[in-house]
N, C-alpha and C positions, 0 to 999 in steps of 0.2 A: 504494500500500500504506500502511495507517495506520502512524503512528509507533510505536504500541504493538506491532504485529507486527514491524516492522523492528527495534525495540529488543530484543524477545525473541529473534528470529532471530540478531541480531548477538551477543547475550550467549551464546546456545547455541553458535554457531559458534566464538567466541573460546575458550570453555571446552573445546569438543570438540577444537580444534586443539592447545591446550595439553596436554590430557589425553592425546591421541594421541601427541604429541611426547614427553611424559614417559614413556609406556608403552614407546615405541620405544627411548628412551634406556636405560630400566631393562633391557629385554630384551637390547639390544645389549651393554651393559657387563657384564651377568651372563653372557652367552654368551662374551664375550671372557675374562672371569675364569675361567670353567669350562675353556675351552680352554687358557689359559695354565697353569692349575693342573694340568691333566691331562698336558700335555706336559712340565711340570716333573717330574711323577712318572715319566713314561716315560724322561726323560733320566737321572734318578737311578737308575732300574732298569737302564738300559743301562750306565751308568758302573760301577755296583756289580758287575754280571755280568762286564764286561770286566776289571775290576780283579781279581776273584777268579780268573778264568781265566788271565790273562796275567801277573799280578804276584805271586800267592800260589802258591808252589811246591807246597804241600801239597794244593792243590785241583786235582783232575784233571777231565777232561771228564765222566766218569761221575758223580763226586761232585757236580759242578756241576748235572748234569741232575736228580740227586736233590733238591738244594737248591732248584732252580727249580721242580720239580714240587710240593714242599711249600708253596712260596710263591705258587703259581699263583692262588690265590683272591683275592689282593689286587687284581689287575688282570684282569678277565674277558677271555677270548680272547687272553691274553698270548702273544707270540712274540718271541724274540730270536735274531738271526743276526749272527755275527761273520765278517768277511772279512779275509784277510791281504793282504799287499802285492801278491800276484799275482791278487787278486780271487777267490781260491778260498775256499770256505766252510770256516772253521776250527771253527765251532761254530754249531749252530742247534737251535731247538726247533720251528721251523716245518716240520713233517713234511708238511703239505699244500700247501706253497709258496703260502700265502695272500697274502704281501706282494708278489709279482711284482717282484722286484728285478732290474733290468737292469744291464749293465756301464756304460751311460751314466749311470745314476743313481748308481752307486758312484763314478764319476769326478767327478760333480757334487758329491758329499759331500766328496771329497778337496779340491776347489777351494774350496767355500764353508764347509766345516767343520761345517755343520749344515743339514739340509734337513727340512722338515715337509710332509706331504701326507696326504690322506684317500682311502681306498678304501671306498666305501659307508659303513658305520658304523664301520669300523676306522680309527683314527688312527695314523700311522706317523711316526717320527722317525729320521733317519739322522745319526750322529755320527762325527767323526774322533777316534779314541782313539790317543794317542801314548804308547807305553811307552819304556822305556830302550833297547830293541833295535829296535823297528820301529813302523810306523804302520798301524793297523788301522781298518776301517770297521765300525761297529756300528749295526744297525737294530733298533729295538724297536717293537712294535705292540701295541695292545690296544683294547678297546671300553670307553668310559666309560659303562657302562650306567646307573649311578646318577646321574652328572652330567647326562646327556642326559634322563633321566627327570625330574630336578628342573627342567631348562630347559623341558621340555614342560609340566610342571605350572605353572611360572611363567607361561608363555604363556597357558595356560587361565585362570589367576587374573586376569592382566591384561586378557584379553578380557572376562571376566565383569564385573570391576570397571568397565571402560570402559563396557560396556553399561548396567549398573545406574546408573552415574554420569550417563550421558547422559539416562536416563529421569528421574532426580531433577532434573537441571539443566533439562530441558524444563518440568517442572512448576514448579520454582522460578523459571525465567525468565519464565513466564507470570504468576506471582504478583508477581514483582519488577517487571515492566513495568507491570502494573496499578497497583501501589502507587506507583511512581515518577510515573506520568502521572495519577494521581487528582487531584492539585491542579490540573493543567491542564484536566482534564475538568470540575472544579468551576468553573474560570475561564470555560470555554466556556459552561457553563450560565448563569452569572451574566451574561456578555456578551449571550447570546441574550435575556435578560429585559429588557435596556436598550433602550428605544425613544425616539423623539423627545420624547415627553411625560414621560419618566421619567429624565432625564439627571442627577437628583440621586442615583441609586443608585450605590453604590461597591462595588468588589470586595473580598472578604475577603483580607487580606494574610497569612494563615496565621501562621507563627512570626515573620514580619517580618525574617528573617535570610538565608534562602537565595535562590537565583536566581529561584524562582517568586515569592517575596515581592517581590523587586526588580522583576519584570515587572509584578505587580499594582500596585505603587506607581507605576511609570511610567504604567501605563494609567489609574490613578486621577487622576494629575496631568493627563493628557491630557483626561480627562472634566471635570476642574475648568476647564481652559481652554475646552473645548467648551461646557460649560454657561454659562460667563461670556460666550462669544462669541454663543451663541444668545440669551441674555438681552439682550445689548447690541444684537443684531440686531433683536429684537422691539421693544426700546425705541426703536431708531433708526427703524425703519419706522413705528412709532406716532407718534413726534414729527415725522418727516419728512412724514408724511401731514398732520399737524396744521398744520405750518408752511407747507405748500403749499396746503392747503385754505383757510386763513384769508385770504390775499390774493385767492385765486380767488373766495371767497364775497363778500368786500368788493367786488371788481370787478363781479361778477354783480349784487349788490344795488344798487350805484350806477347801473349801466346800466339796470336794471329801473325804478328810481325816475325816472331821467332820461327814459325813454320813456313814462312814465305820462301826461304832458301836455306841451304846448309850453312852452319856457322861454326866458328871455332869453339873449343871447349871453354875458353874464358868467356866468350859471349854467352854461352849457355849458362855458365855459372852466374854471371852477372844478372841475366834475365830471371833465373830461378830465385836468386836472392831478392830481387825486386818483387817478384810475385809472392815470395814467402813473407816479405815485409807487408805487402798489401793484405795477404791472408791473415797475418797476425793482427793488423789494424782492424780488419773486418771481424775477426774473432773477438777482440776486445770490445768493439762496438756492440756486437750481439750480446755478449755477456752483461754489459752495462744496461742494455735495454731490458734483458731478462731480470736483472736485479731491480731496475726501476719499476717494472711491472710487479715484482714480488713485494716491494715496499708499498705499492699502491693498492694491493689486494685487500679485500674486506676482512679476510681471516688471517691477515699477516701476523697478528698477535698470538695466534694459537700455539705456535712453536716457541714462545718466549721461555727463557730459563734464566737463572741467576748467573751473571757473568761479571768478571772483574775487568774494569776499564783499563787498569794499568797493564794487565796481561795482553789485552787486545791491542793496546798502544804499541807495546814492544813487538807484537807479531806484525803489525802494519809496518813498523820501522824496518824490521828484518826483511820483509818481502820487497819493500821499496829499494833497499840497498842491493838485493839480489837482481832486481830488474835494472836499476840504474846505479851502478857502482859509484858514479861521480856525484850523486846527490848526497847531501849531508843533512842529518836530522839530529837536533839537539833537544833532548827531553829533560825538563826540569820539574821538580816537585815542590809543592808548597802545602803547608798544613800538616796535621798529624796523620801518619800513614800506618799506624800500628793496628788500627781497627779495620779488619777485613770488610765488615759490613758497610763501612763508610766509602769503600771503593767498589761496591757491588751494586749493580742495577739489574732490572729484569729486561731482557731483550734478546735479540738475535745476534750472536757474535759475528756471523759472517757479514751481515749487513753493516754492523757498526765498524768492523775492520775495513770494509770497502769504503765507507764514508771517511774514515781517518786516512786511508791510503790516498784517496782522491785529493783531500786537502793538502796532505804532505807533497804529493806529486805536483799539484798546481803551484804551490808556494815555491818549490824548487825550480820548476819549469820557467816561471816568470821572474826569477831573480838571477841577477848576473853571477852571483856567487853560488847559485844552486843550493841554497841552504834555507832550512826552516827551523824555527825554534818553537817547541811545544811546551807550554806551561800547564801542568796539572795541579789544580787546587782542590783540596778537600774542605768543603764548607758544611754547615749544619743542614742535614737532609738533602744535600745536593752536591754534585761534583762539577767543576768547571774546567774546561780545556780551552786554551788559547793557542791558535796556530798563527804564527807571525812570521812575515818575511820582510826583506828589505828590497823588494822588487819595484816594478814599474808603477804599481798602484792601479786603481780602478777609477775611471772618470765618474763623477757624481751622477751624471745623467744615465749611466749604465747600472748603477747600484740597485735600482728597482727591478731590473730585468735579469740579473745574473743567475737567478734560481729557476728561470724558465728553461724548459728542455730545448736544447739545440741553439740557445741564444749565445752568440759570440760577439764581444765588443769589437768595433772596427779597429781599435788600437791593438787587438790581439790576433788579427787575421793572419799575420805572417807567421805566427807560432802554431805548430801543429796541435790539433785538438778536435773534439767533436761536439762540445757544448752539452754533454750529458752529465758530467761529474758533479757539478754543483747542484743541479736539480735532484740528482740522486741523494746527495748529502742532505738537502732540505727535507726530502721525503722520509729518509731514515730518522733524522732527528725528530720530526713531527710524529712519526710512528711510535717513537719511544717516549712520548710526552715531554720532550725537551724543547729548548729554544735555541735559535741561532741568530747571532748578530754579526754584522760586518762593519768595520771602520777602515777607511782607506784614504790616502793622500797620494796624489800623483808624484812619482819619482821618490816617494818616501816609504812605500810599502803598504801592506794590507794585513789586517788582523781579523781572523774569524774566531768568535767566542761561542762555544757550545756549552750548554748547561743541561745536565740530566738529573732527574730525581733519583736518589738512592733508596735502597730497601730499608735502611735504618731511619 
C-alpha cells in the first residue's frame, strides 16, 4: 500500500477513534448527570412528602393527596408510597401498583438506607425516613420525560456530528496526505531524471529546514560523492589504460624492430634489457594498481592483525636498499620505545610496508642526495612518522592534487614515475584510521607526516 494511502488511513483512523471516544464520553457523562439530577429531584420529593405527612400535624392524608395532585406536573408519572415499620402502606399515590414493591425490597431499603432501580422508563428510589417516633420507608417514582428526550437528542446530534466529521476528515486526510508527500513525490521525480551521464543534477532542497530538506541535502551530498567517484573512476581507467598501454607499445615496437632483420648478439642483449626494463615497469604498475584496489575494497579491514610499525619500517628500508642501493634512509626514534603496545597498530602489514616504501622511494627519487630521513615518535594513543627530504619540493598549486591517482606535477614530468604511489599511500593511511599531512617548500624539501592510532 502506498505511503500516501497509509498516511490518510492512519490520520482518519486516529481522528475517528478520538472523535468516537469523545462522543462516548460526552454521552456517558451527560447520561450520568441526567440520572443523578433526576434522582436528586425524586429524593427531594420523597423527603418533602414524608416530612409533610409525618412531621407536620396540620397536614392530613387527604390534604397531602390534594397537594400532591396539584404538584403532579413537575414530575411526569409521579408516584409516592410510604410504608410504616410493619411494612404496611401508610400513604400512596400509586393506585395502579406500578412500582411493584416487594417486602424484600422494603427490607433492603431499611438495610442500605437508599436503593435506586428502573422499571422500563420509570425510575424509582427507595429511602429510609426516620422521624422522632418511628422509621419509615418511602418510595418515589417518576418518568424523566424531558431529560430522556434531551439525552436522545444529544445522541442524535453526536451521531450526526460524528458522521459529518468523518466525511470532512476523509476529504481533509486525502488532501493532507497529498500535500505532506508532495515534496517526496517531487524528490522521486527528480531522482528518476538522474542517470549515469547526468550525475551533476541536484535535488531541490525546498525550504532547507524540514526533514524533507535534510533528506534532499543528504542525497545531494551522496550525489557529490558519487559524481566525484565516477569522475575519479573515469580518470583512473583512462590513465591506467595509458600507463599500461605505453610499456606494452614500447615492448611491441622493440620486438617488431628486432625481428625486422638479423642483429648482433649485443643488439639482442640491449633490446632484451630494454624490454625487460619495460616489463619490470609494467609489473610494478600492475602490482600498485592491485594494491590500490585492495586498499579501496569494502572488506579490506577483514584481514587486519596486530603489527609493529617499527618492524614494518625496517622491512621497507631493507627492501628499498635492495632495489636501489644508492638510496639512503635514515631512521630516527623519539619517545619511549620500551612499551611494545605503544608501537603496535591493527592493520595490514603488506599495505603499510608498501605505503612506507613509496614515501621513502619518492623522497629519495626527488632529492639530489637521494636521501630521506624518517622520524618515528611514540605519543599517547598514537604513533607519528615523518618522512622528510631535502629535494625539489612541491608547488603549492599541486598540493591539493598529489593524492589523486595518476596525477603528476608538471615540475616532475622529467622524472620517471606513474603517479600511483601517493594515492596508494593516502588510501592505506585512511584505511587504517590514520591521517596524512604534507608540508613543502620549493627547493627546500617536503615532509609527509603520518599518524596512526595504536592499540594501547
